[in-house]
C-alpha positions as CSV (number, residue, x, y, z in Angstrom):
1,M,29.8,-20.3,21.4
2,T,28.0,-22.0,24.4
3,I,25.6,-20.1,26.5
4,L,28.0,-20.1,29.5
5,M,30.7,-18.4,27.3
6,E,28.1,-15.8,26.4
7,L,27.6,-15.3,30.2
8,E,31.3,-15.4,31.0
9,K,31.2,-12.3,33.1
10,D,28.3,-13.5,35.3
11,V,29.7,-17.0,35.5
12,N,33.2,-15.6,36.8
13,E,31.3,-13.5,39.5
14,V,29.6,-16.7,40.7
15,A,32.8,-18.7,40.7
16,K,34.6,-15.9,42.8
17,A,31.7,-15.8,45.3
18,V,31.7,-19.6,45.9
19,A,35.5,-19.6,46.3
20,A,35.3,-16.8,48.7
21,V,32.6,-18.4,50.9
22,L,34.0,-21.9,50.9
23,N,37.8,-21.0,50.6
24,V,38.4,-23.8,48.0
25,D,39.3,-23.7,44.3
26,V,36.4,-23.4,41.8
27,E,36.1,-24.2,38.1
28,I,33.0,-23.8,36.0
29,V,33.1,-25.8,32.7
30,D,30.7,-25.6,29.7
31,T,29.4,-28.5,27.6
32,D,32.4,-28.2,25.2
33,L,34.7,-28.8,28.3
34,I,36.0,-25.3,28.1
35,R,37.1,-23.7,31.5
36,V,34.8,-20.6,31.5
37,A,35.8,-19.6,35.1
38,V,38.7,-20.6,37.2
39,V,39.5,-19.4,40.7
40,G,42.6,-20.7,42.4
41,K,45.7,-22.7,41.4
42,L,44.6,-23.4,37.8
43,E,43.6,-19.8,36.8
44,Y,46.1,-19.9,34.0
45,M,44.0,-22.6,32.4
46,K,41.0,-20.4,32.1
47,G,39.5,-20.5,28.5
48,K,41.3,-23.8,27.7
49,K,39.8,-27.0,26.9
50,L,39.9,-30.1,29.1
51,F,40.7,-33.4,27.4
52,T,41.2,-36.7,29.2
53,S,41.5,-34.8,32.5
54,G,37.9,-33.7,31.9
55,F,36.6,-37.2,32.4
56,N,34.4,-36.5,35.5
57,Y,33.1,-33.3,34.0
58,R,31.9,-35.2,30.9
59,R,30.3,-37.8,33.2
60,S,28.4,-35.2,35.2
61,I,27.3,-33.5,31.9
62,N,26.0,-36.8,30.5
63,T,24.1,-38.0,33.5
64,G,23.1,-34.8,35.2
65,E,24.3,-36.2,38.6
66,K,26.6,-34.9,41.3
67,Y,29.8,-36.7,42.0
68,I,32.1,-36.5,45.1
69,I,35.6,-37.8,44.5
70,D,37.2,-38.5,47.9
71,L,40.4,-40.1,46.6
72,P,41.0,-38.5,43.2
73,G,43.3,-40.7,40.9
74,E,42.7,-43.9,42.9
75,I,39.1,-44.8,42.6
76,N,37.3,-46.5,39.6
77,L,35.5,-43.3,38.7
78,C,38.8,-41.8,37.8
79,R,39.9,-44.5,35.3
80,G,40.3,-43.0,31.9
81,C,41.8,-39.8,33.3
82,E,45.3,-38.8,32.4
83,W,46.1,-38.2,36.0
84,F,44.8,-41.6,37.2
85,G,47.2,-42.9,39.9
86,N,49.0,-39.4,40.2
87,C,46.2,-36.8,40.6
88,I,46.9,-33.3,41.8
89,Y,43.6,-33.1,43.6
90,K,43.0,-34.1,47.2
91,T,39.1,-33.9,47.0
92,A,36.7,-32.9,44.1
93,V,33.1,-32.2,44.0
94,Y,31.2,-32.0,40.4
95,A,27.8,-30.4,40.4
96,P,25.8,-30.0,37.1
97,I,24.3,-26.7,36.1
98,K,20.9,-27.8,35.0
99,G,17.2,-27.2,34.5
100,N,14.4,-28.0,32.1
101,N,16.0,-31.5,31.4
102,E,19.2,-30.1,30.1
103,V,22.7,-29.6,31.4
104,V,24.6,-26.5,30.3
105,G,27.8,-27.0,32.4
106,V,29.4,-28.2,35.6
107,I,30.7,-26.4,38.8
108,S,33.6,-28.2,40.4
109,L,34.9,-27.6,43.9
110,T,38.6,-28.7,44.3
111,A,41.0,-29.1,47.1
112,F,44.7,-29.0,46.4
113,N,45.8,-29.4,49.9
114,E,44.6,-31.1,53.2
115,V,43.1,-27.8,54.6
116,Q,40.8,-27.4,51.6
117,A,40.0,-31.1,51.7
118,D,39.0,-30.9,55.3
119,I,36.7,-27.9,54.5
120,L,34.9,-29.9,51.7
121,K,34.6,-33.1,53.8
122,S,33.7,-31.5,57.1
123,N,30.3,-30.1,56.1
124,I,29.8,-31.8,52.7
125,D,25.9,-31.6,52.8
126,A,25.8,-27.9,53.4
127,N,28.6,-27.4,50.8
128,L,26.7,-29.4,48.3
129,Y,23.5,-27.5,49.1
130,F,25.3,-24.2,48.5
131,V,26.9,-25.3,45.3
132,D,23.5,-26.5,44.0
133,K,22.1,-23.0,44.7
134,M,25.0,-21.4,42.8
135,A,24.3,-23.8,39.9
136,N,20.6,-22.8,39.9
137,L,21.8,-19.1,40.0
138,I,23.8,-19.6,36.8
139,Y,20.9,-21.5,35.1
140,S,18.6,-18.6,35.9
141,K,21.1,-16.4,34.2
142,V,21.0,-18.7,31.2
143,M,17.3,-18.5,31.1
144,E,17.3,-14.6,31.3
145,K,19.9,-14.6,28.5
146,R,17.7,-16.8,26.3
147,M,14.6,-14.9,27.1
148,L,16.3,-11.6,26.3
149,R,17.6,-13.2,23.0
150,E,14.1,-14.3,22.1
151,M,12.6,-10.9,23.1
152,M,15.2,-9.4,20.7
153,I,14.3,-11.7,17.9
154,I,10.6,-11.0,18.5
155,N,11.3,-7.4,18.6
156,D,13.3,-7.5,15.3
157,K,10.5,-9.5,13.8
158,L,8.0,-7.0,15.0
159,N,10.0,-4.1,13.6
160,L,10.3,-5.9,10.4
161,V,6.5,-6.4,10.2
162,M,5.8,-2.8,11.3
163,N,8.3,-1.4,8.7
164,S,6.7,-3.5,5.9
165,I,3.3,-1.9,6.4
166,D,2.5,1.1,4.4
167,S,0.6,2.9,7.2
168,G,2.2,4.6,10.2
169,I,2.2,2.4,13.2
170,I,2.4,3.5,16.9
171,A,2.4,1.5,20.1
172,T,2.0,2.9,23.6
173,D,2.0,1.9,27.1
174,C,-1.0,1.8,29.5
175,E,-0.8,5.7,29.9
176,G,-0.8,6.3,26.2
177,R,3.0,7.1,26.0
178,V,4.7,6.1,22.7
179,T,6.9,3.0,23.0
180,H,7.3,2.0,19.4
181,I,6.9,3.7,15.9
182,N,7.7,2.3,12.5
183,Q,9.7,4.0,9.8
184,I,6.7,4.9,7.8
185,G,5.1,6.6,10.8
186,M,8.3,8.6,11.4
187,E,8.2,9.8,7.7
188,K,4.5,10.6,7.9
189,L,5.1,12.7,11.1
190,K,8.4,14.2,9.6
191,L,10.5,12.9,12.5
192,S,14.2,12.5,12.0
193,S,14.8,10.4,15.1
194,K,12.7,8.1,17.2
195,E,14.0,9.9,20.4
196,N,11.8,12.8,19.3
197,I,8.6,10.8,20.0
198,L,9.3,7.9,22.4
199,G,7.8,8.7,25.8
200,I,5.4,11.4,24.4
201,K,1.7,11.1,25.0
202,L,-0.6,10.7,22.1
203,G,-2.4,13.8,23.0
204,S,0.8,15.8,22.3
205,I,0.9,14.4,18.8
206,F,-2.7,14.2,17.4
207,H,-5.1,17.1,18.1
208,S,-8.4,16.0,19.8
209,L,-7.6,12.3,19.6
210,Q,-9.9,10.6,22.1
211,Y,-7.6,7.9,23.1
212,E,-8.2,8.2,27.0
213,K,-11.7,6.7,26.6
214,L,-10.1,3.5,25.1
215,L,-7.6,3.3,27.8
216,D,-10.3,3.6,30.5
217,S,-12.7,1.1,28.8
218,K,-13.1,-2.4,30.2
219,N,-14.0,-3.7,26.8
220,E,-11.0,-5.7,25.7
221,T,-12.0,-5.8,22.0
222,Q,-12.9,-2.1,21.6
223,K,-11.5,-0.2,18.8
224,Y,-12.4,2.9,16.8
225,Q,-11.6,5.2,13.9
226,E,-11.1,9.0,14.1
227,V,-10.0,11.7,11.7
228,C,-7.7,14.2,13.3
229,S,-4.9,16.6,12.7
230,L,-1.4,17.1,14.2
231,I,-0.9,19.4,17.1
232,N,1.8,21.3,15.2
233,S,0.1,21.3,11.7
234,K,-3.7,21.3,11.5
235,Q,-3.4,21.1,7.8
236,D,-2.0,17.5,8.0
237,K,-5.1,15.3,8.7
238,Y,-4.9,11.6,9.4
239,V,-7.3,8.7,9.5
240,V,-6.3,7.0,12.8
241,N,-7.4,3.5,13.7
242,I,-6.9,2.6,17.4
243,G,-7.0,-0.8,19.1
244,K,-6.1,-1.8,22.6
245,I,-3.6,-4.3,24.0
246,F,-5.6,-6.2,26.8
247,S,-4.0,-8.7,29.2
248,N,-4.8,-10.0,32.7
249,N,-8.0,-8.0,32.7
250,K,-6.3,-4.7,32.2
251,T,-5.3,-2.5,29.3
252,E,-1.5,-2.7,28.7
253,G,-1.4,-0.2,25.9
254,L,-2.7,0.9,22.5
255,V,-1.8,0.2,18.9
256,L,-2.5,3.0,16.3
257,S,-2.3,2.8,12.5
258,F,-2.6,6.1,10.8
259,E,-2.7,7.2,7.2
260,G,-2.8,10.6,5.6
261,Y,-6.5,11.5,5.1
262,N,-6.1,12.3,1.4
263,N,-4.0,9.1,0.8
264,A,-6.6,7.0,2.5
265,K,-9.5,8.5,0.5
266,S,-7.4,8.1,-2.7
267,S,-6.8,4.5,-1.9
268,A,-10.5,3.9,-1.2
269,Y,-11.4,5.7,-4.4
270,T,-9.0,3.6,-6.4
271,L,-10.3,0.5,-4.7
272,V,-13.9,1.3,-5.4
273,N,-13.5,3.0,-8.8
274,G,-10.4,1.3,-10.0
275,E,-10.5,-0.1,-13.5
276,K,-8.0,-2.2,-15.5
277,P,-4.9,0.0,-16.3
278,I,-4.9,1.0,-20.0
279,S,-1.6,1.4,-21.9
280,A,-0.8,2.7,-25.4
281,D,-0.7,-1.0,-26.5
282,D,-4.4,-1.3,-25.6
283,I,-5.4,1.4,-28.1
284,I,-6.4,-0.6,-31.3
285,S,-5.2,1.0,-34.4
286,V,-3.2,0.6,-37.6
287,S,-3.9,4.0,-39.3
288,E,-0.9,6.3,-39.7
289,S,-2.8,9.2,-38.0
290,M,-3.5,7.3,-34.8
291,K,0.2,6.0,-34.7
292,Q,1.2,9.6,-34.6
293,V,-1.2,10.4,-31.8
294,K,-0.1,7.4,-29.8
295,N,3.5,8.4,-30.2
296,M,2.9,11.9,-29.1
297,A,0.8,10.6,-26.0
298,L,3.8,8.4,-25.0
299,R,6.2,11.3,-25.3
300,V,4.3,13.6,-23.2
301,S,3.4,11.0,-20.6
302,Q,6.7,11.7,-18.7
303,S,5.9,15.3,-18.4
304,N,3.8,17.0,-15.7
305,S,2.4,19.5,-18.2
306,S,-1.3,20.0,-18.7
307,V,-2.7,18.0,-21.7
308,M,-5.9,18.8,-23.6
309,L,-7.3,16.0,-25.7
310,V,-9.5,17.3,-28.5
311,G,-11.8,15.0,-30.4
312,E,-15.3,14.2,-31.3
313,T,-17.5,12.3,-28.9
314,G,-16.6,8.6,-28.8
315,T,-13.0,8.9,-30.3
316,G,-11.4,7.6,-27.1
317,K,-10.3,10.7,-25.2
318,E,-10.7,9.0,-21.8
319,V,-8.8,5.9,-23.2
320,F,-5.9,8.2,-24.2
321,S,-5.9,10.0,-20.8
322,R,-5.7,6.6,-19.1
323,A,-2.7,5.6,-21.2
324,I,-0.9,8.8,-20.6
325,H,-1.4,8.2,-16.8
326,Y,-0.3,4.6,-17.2
327,H,3.0,5.5,-18.8
328,S,3.7,8.4,-16.5
329,L,5.7,8.6,-13.3
330,R,2.4,8.9,-11.6
331,K,1.0,5.4,-12.6
332,D,0.9,4.1,-9.1
333,K,-1.1,7.1,-7.8
334,P,-4.8,7.7,-8.3
335,F,-6.4,8.4,-11.7
336,V,-9.6,10.4,-11.1
337,T,-12.2,11.2,-13.7
338,I,-14.9,13.8,-13.7
339,N,-17.4,14.6,-16.4
340,C,-18.0,18.4,-16.1
341,S,-21.3,18.3,-18.0
342,A,-22.8,15.6,-15.6
343,I,-22.6,17.5,-12.5
344,P,-25.1,20.4,-11.6
345,D,-23.5,23.8,-11.4
346,S,-24.6,24.0,-7.7
347,L,-22.6,20.9,-6.8
348,I,-19.5,21.1,-9.0
349,E,-17.4,23.1,-6.5
350,S,-17.9,20.7,-3.6
351,E,-17.3,17.8,-5.9
352,L,-14.0,19.2,-7.2
353,F,-12.7,20.9,-4.0
354,G,-14.5,19.0,-1.3
355,Y,-16.3,20.6,1.7
356,D,-15.5,21.0,5.4
357,K,-17.6,19.6,8.2
358,G,-20.8,21.7,8.8
359,A,-20.4,23.3,5.4
360,F,-24.1,22.9,4.8
361,T,-27.1,21.0,6.0
362,G,-26.7,17.3,5.5
363,A,-22.9,17.5,5.1
364,N,-20.8,14.5,6.2
365,K,-19.7,15.4,9.8
366,L,-16.1,14.7,8.9
367,G,-16.2,16.7,5.8
368,K,-15.3,15.3,2.4
369,P,-12.4,15.6,0.1
370,G,-12.8,16.7,-3.5
371,K,-11.6,15.0,-6.6
372,F,-8.5,17.2,-6.6
373,E,-7.5,16.0,-3.1
374,I,-8.3,12.5,-4.0
375,A,-6.1,12.7,-7.1
376,N,-3.2,14.1,-5.1
377,G,0.0,12.7,-6.5
378,G,-1.8,11.3,-9.5
379,T,-3.9,12.5,-12.5
380,I,-7.3,14.2,-12.8
381,F,-9.1,13.9,-16.0
382,L,-11.7,16.7,-16.7
383,D,-13.9,15.5,-19.4
384,E,-16.1,17.9,-21.4
385,I,-14.2,20.8,-19.9
386,E,-16.3,23.1,-22.1
387,A,-19.2,22.5,-19.7
388,M,-17.3,23.9,-16.6
389,P,-19.4,26.9,-15.3
390,L,-17.8,30.3,-15.8
391,Y,-17.9,31.0,-12.0
392,M,-15.7,27.9,-11.4
393,Q,-13.2,28.6,-14.1
394,P,-11.1,31.2,-12.1
395,K,-11.0,28.7,-9.3
396,I,-9.7,25.9,-11.4
397,L,-7.0,28.4,-12.7
398,R,-6.1,29.2,-9.1
399,V,-5.6,25.4,-8.4
400,I,-3.2,25.2,-11.4
401,Q,-1.2,28.2,-10.4
402,E,-1.1,27.8,-6.6
403,K,-1.3,24.0,-6.4
404,E,-3.8,24.2,-3.6
405,V,-7.4,24.0,-3.0
406,I,-9.8,25.4,-0.5
407,R,-12.8,23.2,0.6
408,V,-16.3,24.7,0.6
409,G,-16.9,26.1,4.1
410,S,-13.2,26.4,5.1
411,N,-10.6,29.1,4.9
412,E,-7.6,26.6,5.1
413,T,-5.7,25.7,2.0
414,V,-4.9,22.1,1.2
415,P,-1.9,21.5,-1.0
416,V,-2.4,19.2,-4.0
417,D,0.0,17.8,-6.6
418,V,-2.0,16.7,-9.6
419,R,-1.5,16.5,-13.3
420,I,-4.5,17.8,-15.3
421,I,-5.7,16.2,-18.5
422,S,-8.8,17.8,-20.0
423,A,-10.9,16.9,-23.0
424,T,-13.3,18.7,-25.2
425,N,-15.2,17.9,-28.4
426,I,-15.8,21.5,-29.5
427,D,-13.6,24.4,-30.7
428,L,-13.0,26.2,-27.4
429,E,-11.5,29.3,-29.1
430,K,-15.1,29.8,-30.6
431,S,-16.4,29.6,-26.9
432,I,-13.7,32.0,-25.7
433,A,-14.9,34.5,-28.5
434,K,-18.4,34.1,-27.2
435,G,-17.4,34.7,-23.7
436,E,-18.3,31.2,-22.6
437,F,-14.8,30.1,-21.6
438,R,-11.9,32.0,-20.1
439,A,-8.9,32.4,-22.3
440,D,-6.4,32.3,-19.5
441,L,-7.7,29.0,-18.2
442,Y,-7.7,27.6,-21.8
443,H,-4.1,28.4,-22.3
444,R,-3.1,26.9,-18.9
445,L,-5.0,23.7,-19.9
446,N,-3.9,23.6,-23.5
447,V,-0.2,23.4,-22.9
448,I,0.0,20.2,-24.9
449,P,-3.0,19.8,-27.3
450,I,-3.5,16.3,-28.7
451,I,-6.0,16.1,-31.6
452,I,-7.7,12.6,-31.9
453,P,-9.0,12.0,-35.4
454,P,-12.5,10.8,-36.0
455,L,-13.1,7.3,-37.0
456,R,-14.2,8.2,-40.5
457,E,-10.7,9.7,-41.2
458,R,-9.1,6.5,-40.4
459,K,-11.1,3.8,-42.2
460,D,-8.2,1.3,-41.9
461,D,-9.3,1.1,-38.2
462,I,-13.0,0.4,-38.7
463,I,-12.9,-3.3,-39.6
464,L,-10.0,-3.8,-37.1
465,L,-12.1,-2.3,-34.3
466,A,-15.2,-4.1,-35.3
467,D,-13.5,-7.5,-35.1
468,H,-12.0,-6.5,-31.8
469,F,-15.4,-5.7,-30.4
470,I,-17.0,-8.8,-31.8
471,D,-14.4,-11.0,-30.2
472,K,-14.7,-9.3,-26.8
473,I,-18.4,-8.9,-26.6
474,S,-19.2,-12.3,-28.1
475,R,-16.9,-14.0,-25.5
476,A,-18.6,-12.1,-22.7
477,M,-22.0,-13.0,-23.9
478,G,-21.1,-16.7,-24.5
479,R,-21.7,-16.4,-28.3
480,K,-19.6,-17.6,-31.2
481,I,-19.5,-14.8,-33.8
482,N,-16.5,-14.9,-36.1
483,G,-16.8,-11.5,-37.9
484,I,-19.0,-9.6,-40.3
485,D,-20.1,-10.5,-43.7
486,K,-18.9,-8.6,-46.9
487,E,-22.1,-6.5,-47.2
488,V,-21.8,-5.3,-43.6
489,E,-18.1,-4.5,-44.1
490,E,-19.0,-2.3,-47.1
491,L,-21.7,-0.6,-45.0
492,F,-19.3,0.1,-42.1
493,L,-16.7,1.5,-44.4
494,A,-19.3,3.8,-46.2
495,Y,-21.0,5.0,-42.9
496,G,-19.8,8.3,-41.3
497,W,-19.8,7.1,-37.6
498,P,-20.6,10.5,-35.9
499,G,-20.5,8.6,-32.6
500,N,-17.0,7.2,-33.6
501,V,-15.6,4.2,-31.8
502,R,-18.2,4.3,-29.1
503,E,-21.0,4.1,-31.7
504,L,-19.3,1.3,-33.5
505,K,-19.1,-0.7,-30.3
506,N,-22.7,-0.1,-29.6
507,V,-23.7,-1.2,-33.2
508,V,-21.6,-4.4,-32.8
509,E,-23.2,-5.3,-29.5
510,F,-26.7,-4.6,-30.9
511,A,-26.0,-6.9,-33.8
512,I,-24.5,-9.8,-31.6
513,N,-27.7,-9.7,-29.5
514,L,-29.8,-10.4,-32.5
515,E,-27.5,-12.5,-34.8
516,D,-28.4,-16.2,-35.2
517,S,-25.5,-17.1,-37.5
518,Q,-21.8,-17.1,-36.9
519,Q,-21.3,-13.8,-38.8
520,I,-22.9,-10.4,-38.4
521,T,-25.3,-9.9,-41.4
522,I,-26.9,-6.8,-42.8
523,N,-30.3,-7.8,-41.4
524,N,-29.1,-7.2,-37.8
525,I,-27.5,-3.9,-38.3
526,P,-29.4,-1.0,-36.8
527,S,-31.9,0.4,-39.4
528,Y,-30.8,4.0,-38.8
529,I,-27.3,3.1,-40.2
530,K,-28.8,1.4,-43.3
531,D,-31.3,4.3,-43.8
532,L,-28.6,7.0,-43.3
533,N,-25.9,5.3,-45.3
534,E,-26.6,7.2,-48.4
535,P,-25.2,10.6,-47.4
536,Y,-21.8,9.0,-46.5
537,E,-21.1,7.1,-49.7
538,N,-17.7,8.1,-51.2
539,N,-18.7,9.8,-54.4
540,E,-17.8,13.3,-55.5
541,D,-21.4,14.2,-56.1
542,N,-22.4,13.6,-52.5
543,E,-19.7,15.3,-50.5
544,K,-21.0,16.9,-47.4
545,T,-19.5,18.9,-44.5
546,L,-19.0,17.3,-41.1
547,E,-21.6,19.7,-39.6
548,E,-24.2,18.6,-42.2
549,I,-23.5,15.0,-41.7
550,E,-23.9,15.3,-37.9
551,N,-27.1,17.4,-38.2
552,Y,-28.5,14.9,-40.6
553,V,-27.7,11.9,-38.4
554,V,-29.0,13.6,-35.1
555,K,-32.3,14.7,-36.9
556,K,-33.0,11.2,-38.2
557,A,-32.3,9.7,-34.8
558,L,-34.6,12.2,-33.1
559,D,-37.3,11.7,-35.7
560,K,-37.1,7.9,-35.0
561,Y,-36.9,8.0,-31.2
562,G,-38.7,11.3,-30.5
563,W,-37.9,14.9,-29.8
564,N,-39.1,14.7,-26.2
565,E,-36.9,14.3,-23.1
566,S,-36.9,10.4,-23.3
567,G,-36.5,10.4,-27.0
568,R,-33.4,12.7,-26.8
569,I,-31.8,10.4,-24.1
570,L,-32.4,7.4,-26.2
571,A,-31.2,9.0,-29.4
572,A,-28.0,10.0,-27.6
573,K,-27.5,6.5,-26.3
574,K,-28.0,5.0,-29.8
575,L,-25.6,7.4,-31.4
576,G,-23.0,6.8,-28.6
577,I,-22.9,10.6,-27.5
578,S,-23.6,12.3,-24.2
579,R,-26.7,14.0,-23.3
580,A,-24.9,17.3,-23.3
581,T,-23.7,16.8,-26.8
582,I,-27.1,15.9,-28.3
583,Y,-28.6,19.1,-26.6
584,R,-25.9,21.2,-28.2
585,K,-26.6,19.5,-31.6
586,I,-30.2,20.2,-31.2
587,K,-29.5,23.9,-30.5
588,N,-27.5,23.9,-33.8
589,L,-30.5,22.4,-35.6
């Protein structure tokens, strides 16, 4: 369809106006020689195509020139027309509709009788001037139509771009009234229709948003970020980024992108603290006991129930927690870890629940979300849960029950949706009996207990894991180590590995740093392993309890590295256990 056919209504109005003013017949033809408008004797031909009778129309379209035919059907210009020698016209004028080096059609003025012919001939210059103006009017309509079409295409592209962005987007006019909003923005603001927000000022949407200062500013590149809540829901906080649209030395409007405060913090946390996802396939094992544990982890991953991972230090509790998260429906949401023993009692509440602005001296002026808020929609891993202070335990229980947190220094509740995976390396039932852990919290956390066996109980995995660590660490260090010799293999299988997989990894890394050959040899194994190997050999005369083995290993390490603070830290590091664990072992000693 030609552009004139798209403007058929406007074109017909022009044709009628010309015919009324000049009292002659008028035809307007497009570049396909279709009569778009006809006023007069040939109105029945409207919408039909000209063939050989459209000879002079085609000439005007091709040349972009006007033609005056004083004796239609008799002059050379009419040769080739089917009416040559017998034309029904008395006089005809053909004027191209053109602009910007293109012709989009032709206006013709035709006389079918002597009266109309006299009208055209008597004032031909004025008539030509008038028809030129009418042609220009039609071409201006063509340009308007094209500009409108281009604007619609640009608008469609803009909407496509806006709706492909994960953040809410709002555009305003120079007074701060909403002119555009994307689909994500409507969802975040819980709007069912754009009509509910278009024309509304930003100040009626976001509480205390200081957008006026940006509108009034003469700085064309100025932008800023602000955290604010909705007017109708102060609990819904957003991080709002505002920039201005500046043209012709004045502000034409604003563009805002906004994200839920918790989501923004979660994204930032994931970006900064994100690690490579771990799946069940990344857990190296061939032992039957570990296969059962992996299968159980996979089965419970689809649930939202709380999981408690129980296992000695270094058995891979965090690895399992990450795998459970990876295979869950929450895999695309944050996975947040917190070691309960690593945070001072005085700080753990603000770390877990966050704090409001002005909660204490030195607090961030915007406040700070806690780990539960950051993990919203995802998973939080509470490692060494046994170290959770007693005063915090009922607060954790409330989060589980009410699915909300209260920041330090605030009375407002913040809803959270998190799955809790906790981990411990002790018998929490004994802690409950001693009054060190709440039974009600234990039962809420221990909905699905998963017991991870120690390395000494799955000897089939020891050499497999050793080879895995040798390959990984030697590659990272640019070394070429192919494995361990037979003597080291026997030593590894005989040793008790109180630090489990973490200790094995540390031992392998230690040996690779010292090894000169292409295999790890006995000479480069830490001496404490060679010295302490005797208690762990598999003979019936030397059977010892786990507690005796652990106490023996810890004591030998402390004797070697020192019983003072620095010695204890070093011994814990060498054994692959946490500082809290070694202090607990010392207490047992």
